[in-house]
C-alpha positions as CSV (number, residue, x, y, z in Angstrom):
1,M,118.5,-43.0,18.2
2,N,116.1,-40.2,17.3
3,N,115.9,-38.4,14.0
4,P,118.6,-35.6,14.4
5,I,117.1,-33.6,11.5
6,K,114.1,-32.7,13.6
7,S,116.3,-30.9,16.1
8,L,118.1,-28.6,13.6
9,T,117.7,-24.9,14.1
10,K,117.1,-22.5,11.2
11,K,120.8,-21.5,11.3
12,E,121.8,-25.1,11.1
13,W,119.4,-25.8,8.2
14,V,121.0,-22.9,6.3
15,L,124.6,-24.2,7.1
16,W,123.7,-27.7,6.2
17,L,121.8,-27.0,2.9
18,G,124.3,-24.3,1.9
19,S,127.2,-26.8,2.5
20,L,125.4,-29.5,0.5
21,L,124.8,-27.0,-2.4
22,I,128.4,-25.8,-2.5
23,V,129.7,-29.4,-2.5
24,T,127.4,-30.4,-5.2
25,V,128.0,-27.4,-7.4
26,S,131.8,-27.6,-7.0
27,N,131.7,-31.3,-8.1
28,M,129.5,-30.5,-11.1
29,L,131.7,-27.6,-12.2
30,S,134.8,-29.8,-12.3
31,G,133.6,-31.2,-15.6
32,D,134.3,-34.7,-14.6
33,I,131.9,-35.6,-11.7
34,D,133.3,-38.3,-9.4
35,I,130.3,-39.8,-7.8
36,L,132.4,-41.4,-5.0
37,T,134.0,-38.1,-4.0
38,M,130.7,-36.2,-4.1
39,T,128.8,-38.9,-2.1
40,A,131.6,-38.9,0.5
41,A,131.5,-35.1,0.8
42,L,127.7,-35.0,1.2
43,I,127.8,-37.7,3.9
44,G,130.7,-36.0,5.6
45,V,128.9,-32.6,5.8
46,T,125.8,-34.2,7.2
47,S,127.9,-36.0,9.8
48,L,129.5,-32.7,10.9
49,I,126.1,-31.0,11.3
50,F,124.8,-33.9,13.5
51,A,128.2,-33.9,15.4
52,A,127.6,-30.2,16.2
53,K,124.3,-31.3,17.9
54,G,126.2,-34.1,19.8
55,N,124.0,-36.7,18.2
56,V,125.3,-40.3,17.8
57,W,124.2,-40.5,14.2
58,A,127.2,-38.3,13.4
59,Q,129.5,-41.2,14.3
60,I,127.5,-43.7,12.3
61,L,127.8,-41.5,9.2
62,M,131.5,-40.9,10.0
63,I,132.1,-44.7,9.7
64,L,130.6,-44.7,6.2
65,F,132.6,-41.5,5.3
66,S,135.8,-43.1,6.5
67,I,135.3,-46.1,4.1
68,L,134.6,-43.9,1.1
69,Y,137.5,-41.5,1.8
70,G,139.8,-44.4,2.3
71,I,139.0,-45.6,-1.3
72,I,139.5,-42.0,-2.6
73,S,142.9,-41.8,-0.9
74,W,143.9,-45.2,-2.3
75,R,143.3,-44.1,-5.8
76,F,145.8,-41.2,-5.5
77,R,148.3,-43.3,-3.4
78,Y,147.8,-41.2,-0.3
79,W,148.6,-44.2,1.8
80,G,148.7,-42.2,5.0
81,E,145.1,-41.0,4.5
82,M,143.9,-44.5,3.5
83,I,145.5,-46.1,6.5
84,T,144.5,-43.4,8.9
85,Y,140.8,-43.4,8.0
86,L,140.4,-47.2,7.5
87,G,142.7,-48.3,10.2
88,M,142.2,-45.6,12.8
89,S,139.4,-43.1,12.1
90,M,136.8,-45.8,11.3
91,P,137.5,-48.0,14.3
92,M,137.6,-44.9,16.6
93,A,134.3,-43.7,15.1
94,I,132.8,-47.1,16.0
95,W,134.1,-46.7,19.5
96,S,132.9,-43.1,19.7
97,A,129.4,-44.2,18.6
98,V,129.3,-46.7,21.5
99,T,130.6,-44.1,23.9
100,W,128.2,-41.4,22.8
101,F,125.3,-43.7,22.9
102,R,126.1,-44.8,26.5
103,N,126.6,-41.3,27.8
104,P,123.6,-39.2,27.0
105,S,123.3,-35.7,28.5
106,S,121.1,-35.4,31.6
107,E,119.6,-32.3,30.1
108,N,118.8,-33.8,26.7
109,A,119.0,-37.5,26.1
110,N,119.4,-36.9,22.4
111,E,122.8,-35.2,23.0
112,V,126.0,-36.7,24.4
113,E,127.3,-35.6,27.8
114,I,130.4,-33.5,27.3
115,Q,133.4,-34.5,29.3
116,H,136.1,-32.2,30.7
117,L,139.7,-33.2,29.8
118,T,141.8,-34.1,32.8
119,R,145.6,-33.6,33.1
120,R,145.9,-37.4,32.6
121,H,143.9,-37.2,29.4
122,V,146.2,-34.5,28.0
123,C,149.4,-36.4,28.9
124,L,148.1,-39.7,27.4
125,L,147.0,-37.9,24.2
126,A,150.4,-36.1,23.9
127,A,152.4,-39.3,24.4
128,A,150.2,-41.4,22.1
129,G,150.3,-38.7,19.5
130,V,154.1,-38.8,19.4
131,V,154.1,-42.6,19.1
132,V,151.5,-42.6,16.3
133,T,153.3,-39.9,14.4
134,A,156.6,-41.7,14.5
135,V,155.2,-45.1,13.6
136,F,153.1,-43.8,10.7
137,Y,155.9,-41.6,9.3
138,A,158.1,-44.7,9.1
139,V,155.3,-46.6,7.3
140,L,154.6,-43.8,4.9
141,K,158.3,-43.5,4.1
142,V,158.5,-47.2,3.2
143,L,155.4,-46.8,1.0
144,D,157.0,-43.8,-0.8
145,T,153.9,-41.7,0.0
146,P,153.5,-38.4,-2.0
147,N,153.8,-35.2,0.1
148,I,154.9,-37.2,3.1
149,L,155.3,-34.2,5.5
150,F,151.7,-33.1,5.2
151,S,150.5,-36.7,5.1
152,T,152.2,-37.2,8.5
153,V,150.8,-34.0,10.0
154,S,147.4,-35.1,8.8
155,I,147.8,-38.4,10.6
156,T,148.7,-36.6,13.9
157,T,145.7,-34.2,13.7
158,S,143.3,-37.0,12.7
159,F,144.4,-39.1,15.7
160,L,144.0,-36.2,18.1
161,A,140.6,-35.3,16.7
162,A,139.3,-38.8,16.7
163,S,140.6,-39.3,20.3
164,L,139.0,-36.1,21.5
165,T,135.7,-37.3,19.9
166,M,135.9,-40.6,21.7
167,L,136.6,-38.7,25.0
168,R,133.5,-36.5,24.3
169,S,135.6,-33.3,24.5
170,S,134.4,-30.1,23.0
171,F,137.9,-29.7,21.5
172,F,137.3,-32.5,19.0
173,G,135.8,-29.9,16.6
174,L,139.0,-27.8,16.8
175,G,141.0,-30.9,16.2
176,Y,139.1,-31.8,13.0
177,A,139.2,-28.2,11.9
178,S,143.0,-28.3,12.1
179,N,143.0,-31.5,10.2
180,D,140.8,-29.9,7.5
181,L,143.4,-27.2,6.9
182,V,146.1,-29.8,6.5
183,L,143.9,-31.7,4.0
184,V,143.2,-28.6,2.0
185,V,146.9,-28.2,1.5
186,L,147.4,-32.0,0.8
187,W,144.6,-32.2,-1.8
188,T,145.7,-28.9,-3.4
189,L,149.0,-30.5,-4.1
190,A,147.2,-33.5,-5.5
191,S,145.0,-31.3,-7.7
192,M,148.1,-29.7,-9.2
193,E,148.8,-33.1,-10.7
194,N,145.2,-34.0,-11.4
195,P,142.6,-31.2,-11.5
196,A,139.9,-33.8,-10.9
197,Y,140.8,-33.5,-7.2
198,I,139.9,-29.8,-6.9
199,P,136.4,-30.7,-5.6
200,V,138.1,-32.5,-2.7
201,V,139.8,-29.3,-1.8
202,V,136.5,-27.4,-1.8
203,N,135.0,-30.3,0.3
204,F,137.5,-30.0,3.1
205,A,137.2,-26.2,3.0
206,I,133.5,-26.6,3.7
207,F,134.3,-29.2,6.4
208,F,136.5,-26.6,8.1
209,F,133.7,-24.1,8.6
210,N,131.3,-26.9,9.8
211,D,133.9,-28.2,12.3
212,M,134.4,-24.7,13.6
213,Y,130.7,-24.3,14.0
214,G,130.7,-27.7,15.9
215,F,133.4,-26.5,18.2
216,V,131.6,-23.3,19.1
217,S,128.3,-25.2,19.5
218,W,129.9,-27.7,21.9
219,R,131.5,-25.0,23.9
220,R,128.2,-23.3,24.4
221,R,126.5,-26.6,25.4
222,E,129.4,-27.4,27.7
223,A,128.8,-24.2,29.6
224,L,125.1,-25.1,30.0
225,Q,125.8,-28.7,31.0
226,H,128.3,-27.7,33.7
């Protein structure tokens, strides 16, 4: 449980501080600063930077982000997002924190050991993804969730990303980047009804670039570890 900030490279400092600046400015320019949204975004960006390093603190911050994002989603009646993050992403982040903590890299104890996906992993993820999608779609339909198609796709990508994180796969970053794109669309639709949600769109656009950096970073470390 070291201090992950000490291990950041100059490139990562620029990415982190630049992301924090963009998130802060976009929220301030909205004219109606939502402290909850901005706080969640700042925590989320920091979590992604630490995740790129394979540091367990990323999952601890993700637990906090899931709670805040669940509240934000509840306010707009995005039940799928609320249920996904509070009922799935948060518990899986807790599980991932334990898994990452118990599997440090042999090269660097401050980083998690990356695991190769087996055919069994892929088959189980595919089957579970279909079941989760079907079940949540039925729930969202009963709750009369706005933009149900994108909400359902968001659940699928969130589940796969969280599962890949728990499995310590380098593809978790790609999973979250895919989810970010879906959420950009989802919150763009929400901002058309309420411009106050425009900063949320910007937040997830920033998340996308950070998740892609995390994916590239993990692939590089995977080559070194194996």
